[in-house]
N, C-alpha and C positions, 0 to 999 in steps of 0.2 A: 489693923491696916497693913503693917509689914508682912504679916502671915498671908494675907490675901494677895499681896504683890508677889510673894515668893511662889505661891501656888500657881498664879497666872504665868510667871516666868517658866516654871517647870512644864506647864502644859504647852506653852509656845515652843520650848525646846524639844519636847517629845514629838510634837506635831512636825517640827522641822526635820527630826531624825527618822521619823517613820517612813517606810518605803511608799512611794507613790506609784500606783498602778499605771504602767505605760499604756499609751493608747494603742489600739489594735493596729498591727502593721498592714499597710495597704498592699494589695497584690502587686508584685513586680513583674515586668515583662521578661520573658525568657528569650534571649537573643538567638537568632539563627546562625549556625556556624558552617553548614554544608548544604549545597544545592546541587542536585543532579537533574538535568533537563533531558527529556526524551522527545523523539519525533512523533509520538502518538498524542501530544498535547497534554502530557502530565509531567509533574516534577516531583522528585523525591527530596524531602526537606529533613534536615537534622538540626535540632536545637540542643545546646549544651550550656548549662549555667550552674551557679552555686545557689543552694537553698540552706536555710538555717532553721532548726526547730520545726515547728508545725507551720511552715510558710506556704503561702499560696502564690503561684505564678500564673501569668496570663500570656496568651498568644492571640493576636488579632488576625481575623480572616474577613473575607467578604461572603455574602450569602452563597455565591456560586461555588465556593470552596468547601463549605461546611459538610456537604454530603460525602465528598471524597475523604475528608479528614476523619469523619466518624467511622468509616468502614476500613480505615487503614492505620489508625492511631496506635502507636506503641510508646509506652511511658515506663521508664525504669529509674528508680532511685538507687544509685550505684554504690552507696557507702552505708549499707545497713538500714536505711530508711525504707519507707513504702509510700506508694501513692494511694491516698485514702479516698479520692473521688475526683471526678471530672464533670464540670457543668458548663453550660453555655446559655446565652440569652435566647429566648424562644423566638421562633419565626412565625408564630400564629398571627392571624389577622388582628387588627387593633380592636375590632368589636368583640372578638372572642376573648381577648385579654381583658377588656373592660368588663366583660360579663363575669369574670372571676372575682371582681371587687364586690364589696358589700354595699356599694353606692349604685343605685339605679340611674346611671348617667350614660350619655353617649358622647361621641367625639365632638359633635356640634351641640353644645349645651348653653342655654341662656342663663342669665342670673336667676330668673324666677325658677327655671327648671333645676338649677343647681341647689338653690335653697330648699325647694320641694324635696329633693333627695336627702336633705339633712333633717327631715321631720323626726321629732322625738329627741333630737340631740340638744344639749345644753349650749346656748349661745348667749352672747352679750351684744346688745344693741346700744350704740352710743350716738347721741345727737347733741353736739355742743358739750355742755356740762352734765347733761342728763344721761344716766346709765341704768339700763334695764336688763336684768338677768332672768332667764327662764328657759323652759323647753319649747322648741319650735313646734307650733301646732299646725299652721297652714300658711300658704302664700297666696294672696288674691290680688286681682287687679280691680281697682275701683275708679270711679269717675268723679271729678271735682268740677263744681260749677262756681265760677267766679267772674263777676262783671260781664255776664252774658256769654262767656266762653266756657268750653268744657275741655278738661284735660284728663288723661288717664295716668295713674300712678300705682306702683306695686306696694302692697302692704303686707306685713308679717304679723301673725298673731302668736303671742307668747303666753305660756302658763307659768306664772311666777311661783316662787317657793311658798307664798301665802295662799296659792290657789286662785289668784286673780288671772283673768284673761285680758291682756292688753294688746291693742292693735296699734302698730306703729307704721308710719309711712316711710318708705325708703327714698326720701328726698336726697338732694345733693348735700353732701357733708355727713350723711348718716352712715355709720360703719357697723358691720356685723362681724364679731369675732367668735370663733369656735373654741369652746372651753375644754371639751373632752379630748384627752390625749389620743385615744384609739381612733376617734373620728378624724383628728388632724392627720394621723398617719395614713389613713385611707385616702384622704384628700391629696396628700403628698404623692401617693402611688398613682392616683389618677392623673395628676399633673405631669408626673414623670412619663407615663405611658403616652400622653398626648404629645409631649415634647419629643419623644423618641421617633415620631413620624418625620420630624425635620432633621434628625441626625443622619450623618453619612452612613453608608451601608457597611457597618462594622459588626462582625460577630465575634464576640470575645469568649475564648475558651479558657476557663479557670481550672487549674490543676492544683488540688490540695495535697500536700505532703505531710507525713508524720514521721518524726524521728528526733534525734538529738544531735547537736553540734552542726558543723558545716559539712555539707555533702554535695556531690555532683548529681544533677538531674538531667537525664537524657530523654528526649522526645523526638520521635520520627513519624512521618506521615506522607501520604501521597496527595497531591492537590492538582487541580486543573490550572494549566499555565499556557501562555501562547507558545506555539511551536518555534523553536529556534531555527534560524535559517543559515545556510552556508553560502559563501560567495568566494570566488577564487580569482587570483591574478596570475596569468602565465606570462612571464617576461622572456621573450625570445632573444637569443644573442644576436648582435649585429653582424654585419658582413665582416669576415676576417676573424671573428672571435671563435675560439675553440671551446668555450665553456658550454656546459649543458644548460638547457632552459631552466629557469627558476619558477617554482610554483609556490605562491603564497595563499594561505587559506585563512579566512576570517569568519567569525560567527556573530550573528546579530541576536542579542538576548534582550528580552523585555521583562521588566519587573512590574506586574500588575496585581501582586498580592497585597495584603493589608498592612505590611510593614517594610522597613528598609532592609536591604541586604548589605550589611556593613561588615567589612572585613571577613567575607565568607569564602569558603573553599568551593570553587565552581567546577563542575564536570559537565560535559556535553556528550551525550550518547547518541551515536548514529544508528538508531534502531527504534522500533515501535512495538514495545511490549503490549500485549492485549490489556485493554482497560475499558471500563464502561462507567456510565453514570446511573445512580440509583438514589431516589429521593428518600434516603434513610432517615433524615432529620424530621420528617413530617409523619404524623400518625396516619396509618394506612390500613384499611380494612378491605377484604375481598371475600366474595362469596365463593367458597371452595366447592368444586364439583365432587360428586361421589363417583369414584372410579373403582370397579371391581378388581380383585387381585388378578394379575395376569397369570396365565398358565405357564408361561416361559418368558424369561427376560434375559436375552442374550445380546451382547454387543458384537455386531458384525465387524470383523477386522477389515481394515482399509489398506490399500497399497498406493504408493505414490510414485510418479514417474521419476526416472533418473535424469541426470543432466545429458544434454545433447553431446554426442561423440561421433566422430567419423569412423565408419566401418573399415576394418582392416588396418587400423593404425594402432600404435602403441603409446605408452606413457613412460616418461623418465621422471622420477620423483626422489626426494631425499631431504636431508637436513644439512645446513651449513653451520659449522661451529668453529670457534677459535681454539687455541691450544689449551685453554683452561676449561673448555666445555661449554662456554657461553654461546648463545645464538649470535649470528652475524646477519642482521636484517639488511635488506637492500642489495645483497650480493647478486650480480648479474650472471646468469648461467646461459652459455651459448652452446648450441649443438651445431657442428659442421660436419660435412661429409665431402672429402676430396677438396677441401678449401672453400666449399660453397656453403653459406649459412643456411641452416634448415629450420631451427626453432630457437626461441629465446624466452627465458623466464626470469623472474626476480623473486628472491627469498622474502617471505613476509616477516612480521614482527617476531615470530618464534623461530626464524631461521629456516622454515620449510619452503620448498619450491615445488613446482609441478609443471612440466612441459608436456602437453597433450597433443594429439594429432600428429605424432611422429611416424613417418613411414618406416616399415621394417628395414633393417640394415645395420651397418656398423658405423659408429659416429665417434668423433673427437669432441670431448666436453671440456669447456674452459670456465673456471670460476674466477671472476674479477670483482674487486672491491677496493675503493680508495683507502689507502693506509695498510693494505695487506698484499702479500705476494700472490701472484696469479697461480692458481692450481690447475693443472692440465691432466686430463685422463684420455687415453687412447683406446681404441678397439672396444668401445662400449656397445654391446649388442642389444638391439631393440627388436622385439617380436610383435607381430600384429595381435591386438586384443589382449596384451599382457602389460604389466607394470614392471619396469626395471628400476630398482632401488640403487641409488648412487649417493653416498654421503661424502662430504668433503670437510677437511680441517684446514682452516686458513691460518697462515703464519704472518705475524706482523712484519711489515717491510715497507719502505717508502716514507715520505714526509708530507704528502699532500694532506691538507686539513679537510675534514669532512664535517658536515652538519650532523650532530648527534641528537637523537630523540630517545628519551628514557622509555623503557617498555615495562616498567613495574606496574603490575595490575593491582589497583586498589580493590578493597573488598567493599561492595555496596550492600549495606543492609544485613550482611551476615557476620559471623564471627563467633567467638566463644570465649568464654570463661573469665569474667571479671566481676567481682562483687556478687551480690545476690541477683539471681535471675539471669546471669550471664552478661558479658559485655557485648557491645554492638560494634560492627566493623567500622574502622576509621576513627574511633574515639581516642585511642592511644596516640595516633598521629595528630589528631586535633589538639590534644593536650600539649604535645611536644611543640607544635607550631604556636600555640598560645603562649607557651613559656619562653619561646625563642626570643632572644634580644634582637636578632637581626630580622625580625618579621617586617615585611614591607606591605604597603597598601597600594593596590592598583585602583585608581579612581578614574572615572570617565569625565573629563572636563570639556567644556566647549572651547573651540579653537579661537584664539585671539588674532586679529588682523595685525600684520607687521609689514615692515618694508621687505620687498621681494629680494631674496639673496641671489647672488650670481648663479647661473646654471652650472651644475656639476659636470665635470668632464667625464667622458665614457670610461676612462681608466678608474676614476673614483667610484663610479657606479659599479663597475665590475668587481672592484675590491670590496665594496660594501655588500655585494651579493654573497661573497664567501664568509663575511663576518656576521651576516644576519643570523640571529638565533631567536627561537620562539620558546618562551617559557611555558610549554605545554607538553605533558607526557601523554603518550598514546598507548593503549592497551586493548587487546582482544578480549571480549567478555562473551565467550560462546558465540552465538549468532550476532551479537551486538559488538559495537566498537566505541570506545570511550576516549574523548579528548579531555584531559584533566589539566587545568591551568596550575602552573607551579606557584604563581603569585596569587595572593588573596585579592578579592574583588569587592568593590563597594558600588552598589547600584541602588539609588534611592527609589522609593515606591513611585510608580507611574512614570518611570524613566527607562530608557533603553541604552544599550552599550554595544560597541563593536569591538570584539576581543579577538586577538590572534590565536590561531590553533595550529598553523603549519607554515614552515618556510624551508623548502628543501629542493634540491635539483632532481629533475626527472628526465626520462628519455622521451623526446618528441621529434617528429619528422614532419616538415611542411609538405603537404600534398594538395592536389586538387581532387574534388570528389564529384562524380556525376552519377546520377541514378537513372536507370532505364525507364522508370515510371514517371520521370519528370518530363514535362513538355518544353522546358527551357533549354536553349542551346548552350548557355553558359554554365559551367560547373561552379561549385562552391569552393572557396578557399578553406582548407581544414588543416588540422594537425593530427598526426597519428601518434597518440600518446600511449606510452607504456608506464604504468604506475610503478616506478622503481623506488618509491619512498618506504616500502615495507609496511605502510599503513593502509587502512581502508579509508577511501575518500567518500565523504557523504555527497549526495546529490545536491545540486544548486546551480547558480549562475556563474559564469566565468567571463573575464575580460582578457583580451590579448593586447600586450604592450610590445611593440616591435620598433626598433630604431628610435626609442624614447618618444613614441607617439602611440596613440590609440589606434588599433588595427581592426577591432571588431569584438563582438561578444556573442555568447550562446549559452546553452544549457548542457549540463553534464549529469548523468545518472550515477548512482552509487558505483564505485570502482574499487574492486578488491585489489590487494597487493599482487603485483605481477600481471594484472589483467591489462589487455590492450584495447584501446577504444579510439574511434574517429570522432573528432570534435570540429564541427564546421562553424565558421564565424563571419564570413564575408563572401561576396560574389567575386569570382575570378574573371577579370576582364581580358586576360591574356589568351584564353583557350576557347575554342568553339568545337562542340561535339555534335555529331549527327549519327543516326543509326538507320540501317535498312534491313528488311526482313526478306528472306528468300526461301520459299518452300522447296523441298526436294521430293521427286516421286518415290513412292514406296517401292521397296524391293522385298522379294520373297527370300527369306533366309533358311527356311526348313519346311519340308512337307512330310507328313506321316498319315498313314491310314489306320484307323482304329475303330472297330465296332461299326462298320458301314459308313464311316465319315472320313472325308478327306480334309485334314486340318492343315492350314497354311499358316506358318509363323512369319509375320511381316515385320518390317522395321520402318517406322516413320521417322524421317529426319527433317531437321530445320536448321537453317543457317542465319545468324544475325551478325551483320558486319558493322563495326563501329569505326568512324572516321574522325580524327582529331587534328585540328590545326592549331599550332603554337605560334602566335604573333609576337611573343615576348622575345627579348634578347638573351634570355637565359633558358636553359633546359628546364622542363617541368615534369614532375611525376604525377600521373593521372591514375586515380583509382576509379574503376567503372564497376558499379553495382548491377549485376545481371540477376534477374529474378530466379529463385529456386522454384521449379515446378514439379509437382508430385508425379512420379512415374518417368520423368525425363532424366537421361544420363548424359553428362558432359563427355564429348569426344574431342578428337583433334590433338594437336601438340601443345596448345596453350592451356595451362592449368591455373586455377585461381590461387591468389596469395593466401586467402582464408575464406571460410564459408560460415555464414550465420544461418539461423533457421529460415530466413527469408531471402538472403542474397548470397550470390557468388561474387567475390571481390577480385577483380583482375587488375594487376598493376602494370603500367606501361609508362616508359620514359620517352618524351617527345623532345627532339632537339630544337633549337631556336629556328624560327622561320621555316618550319617544315610541317608536312602533313604525314601522319602515321595512321595505319589501319590495322585492325586485327579482327578475326572472325571467330565467333563462338559457335561450335557445332554441338547440337543436341539430338538425341535419338531416344525413341521409346518403342518397346515391342508391342505388337498387336497380333491378333489371329482371326482368321475366318474359317468357317466350317461349311462344307458342301457334302451332301449325300452322294456316295459313290454311284448310286443308281441314276443320278441326274447329271453326271459328268458328260460333257459333249466332246466331239472331236476337236472343235476349235479351242476349248479350254486346255485340252491335252497338248495341242500344238503350241499354244502360248507358253505353257509351262516348260515344254521342251526347248523353245527358243530362249527363255530366260535362264536355262541351265539349272532350273530348280529341281528337276526330276533326275533321279539316278537311273541306271540301266534296268535293274530288277523292278523298280517301281514303275518305270515306263512300260515294261513288258506286262506287268500285272494289270495296268490300266488298259493296255491294248487288248488283253484277253477279256477284260470286263466289257470293252466296247464291242468285241466280236460276239460275245454272248448276248449283249443287248440287241445286236442286229438279228441274231437268230430268234430271240424272243419276239422282236418286232415282226419277223417273217411269219412266225407261228401265230401271232395275234392277228395278222392280216388274213391268213388262211382260215382261221376260226371265224373271222368276220365274214369272209366270202361264203363259207358253208352255212353260216347262220342266215345270210341273205337268201340262199337257195331254199332253205327250209321255210323261211317266211313266205317266199314266192309260191311254193307248193301249197301252203296253207291257204293263201289267197285264191289260188285256182280251185281248190276243193270247195271253198265257200261259194264261189261263183257257180259251180256245177249244181250245188245243192239248191241255190236260188232258182236256177233254171228248171230243175225237176219239180219244185213246188209250183212253178208257174204252169208247166205242161199238165199237171194233174188237174188243175182247175179248168183248163180249156177243153180237155177230153170229156169231162163230165158235162159240160154245157152242151156240146154237140149231140150226144146220145140222148138227151132228154128233150129235144125240140119237138118230137112226135107225141109225146105224152101230154096228159092234161096239165094244165098250169099248176094245179095243186101238187100232183105227183112229181112234176118237174122241179118244183120248188123244194119238195121234200128231198129229192135226190141231190139237188145242189147243196142243200144244207147238210145232208148226210152222205158224203161221197163214198164211193166204193174204195176199198183198200186192196186193190189188185196190183201186185208188183209187175205182172206181165204187161198190163195195159200201160202202166207208166213207162216201162222200158220201150214199148212199141211207140209211144208218143215221142219219146226222146229220139228214137231213130228217125222218125219222120221229120222232126224239127232239125235234127243235126244233119 
């Protein structure tokens, strides 16, 4: 007995010390760490997380994302491991997935149909204390007759181990249990498939890794997302304020993917890379056509139009840098000639500027930027059709505080050299941010109602404008432009957020805008904005805040750094504009004779007069848009402030309570051609009166007219002689007719004494005597 107890204790101790196999580790979700949203409705996502050993991680999507993910997925195990496989739940129809089971069941299956599908399987039927085990043979419906009534009930037939066939009714309280493990697994699969129909639209991507120890796993892909939207607030300074207008930019971001964006690095790209949808997750077969080999396959080169430029003008361009060689974005470059402003440009994020449409001549160029000394250049020559390069170095000077925007360009999806297979751009920065103890979380929370604070004073608002900072870095990415939030963002799934992307002073001038194609007499209130932020502004809506009140709103198209644009936002009730049209008679500018043609070069002119009445107590600046017409050239002394492909923009200042007018003169050349042989005396006289003919040309035309008169005289003589010839011909014909008549009469008289037969013969056969005919003619004549 003691020996038995000792052996039992040893066995218990051994079992306690023996290693217990750990349960399989459940797949862990791989968190998203970076999101880049584009204007083409796609988003670039980066996931970064830790894996250990042969661990499997998951990423959740919805069905609309799966195709994009499958054609753009990149997965890298960065510390010596490898990705062994990627799988996802099928999107096939339920009936197709049920067809893959070994159970002949459908989605809508009754108890009898389900049991019929289990035929041949070992089951246990229990009714109270009675237990019957056997293989299921069949399921039938039978009728029972009791007390004059008939009921139907399902019965099962079992073949027991002893070979007996027993039929049992499936009454209330009768239970059927499946004994075979494989059959139970199939039933579990069937029930899981049926239950998946009610699940939310989640497609789970499982990424299996293989390796040892703890490692970093990086996954990136492109997915369909809602387009992010831009909206701006332009705060105009009040009366008496010398500050420049403040532009605030916001982005509306929607998270509709299958998981939360928690503590992610968010970037917004103002561009639309080409992207498309392809149902790559579904099996697809197509009948391929048979195409013969081509004899020659060549790609024809294409040419593309250049940007619109004014003929005969030059360009001043260059780079603005500080003493250390760094770019100075936002520097204002002004070109003046004789103290009169000519052109203005603003340096972009890389410090480059470009002033186009500069008339040839010599200019003074000034570079100004808050916090830097003004740089002046004199005698800068500009030639038509040429680019003049002028670089400037700005020296620090002054104490005015300026809003700064970092221009460090992050690497999206590119990079090089870390671990096996190479590192991916942004991972090193992500790790540094993840390890940073000062990491902050930007969350979008709902606003809570509170007691209304006292209204801020205008001085406080002006001070706050200078202190306003936006934690967003902007960078040029080729043809695209990126706003990258410096603070990480948390946006839950199926939620949206309003995030700041810009807060900076710009150049803006209040004007009134009237378009000649408009039938309204009232112009629009507008601001003439110059993008002095050094950044590219994405298109969107904007609101105008003036005098701490809402003044209007409108739309803005994408605006490059340094570009100038008119933005209208309200109706101007202080101005009334009217226009009248006055045609001018054509005048001959030149006449030439070539190859028998008289070619007249004409000039068609038109005048349009604009009348403007200012009923306001302050002076107004009006911008009139006059249409650009093909073939027409502007004349007169009034020149447009700028020209677009469709409009000439004329600038006019109207004093209070006054009416101002100006006239736009246009002309276009035309020509008419007249054959020299058809020129008349009257036409020559008109040309001489209009002083369009020179002396030698008039003499040549007079000689042509003289010769035309001689030709006309000769043609008249020819016509007269031709009439005489025709008259002689008619007289000769009349003589011949008379002669034929006389011959017939003479023969009739000479035959009157002969017999009737001989007379008739002579009449029918007249004599051919010329003398007799001549004698008869003399008697008649």
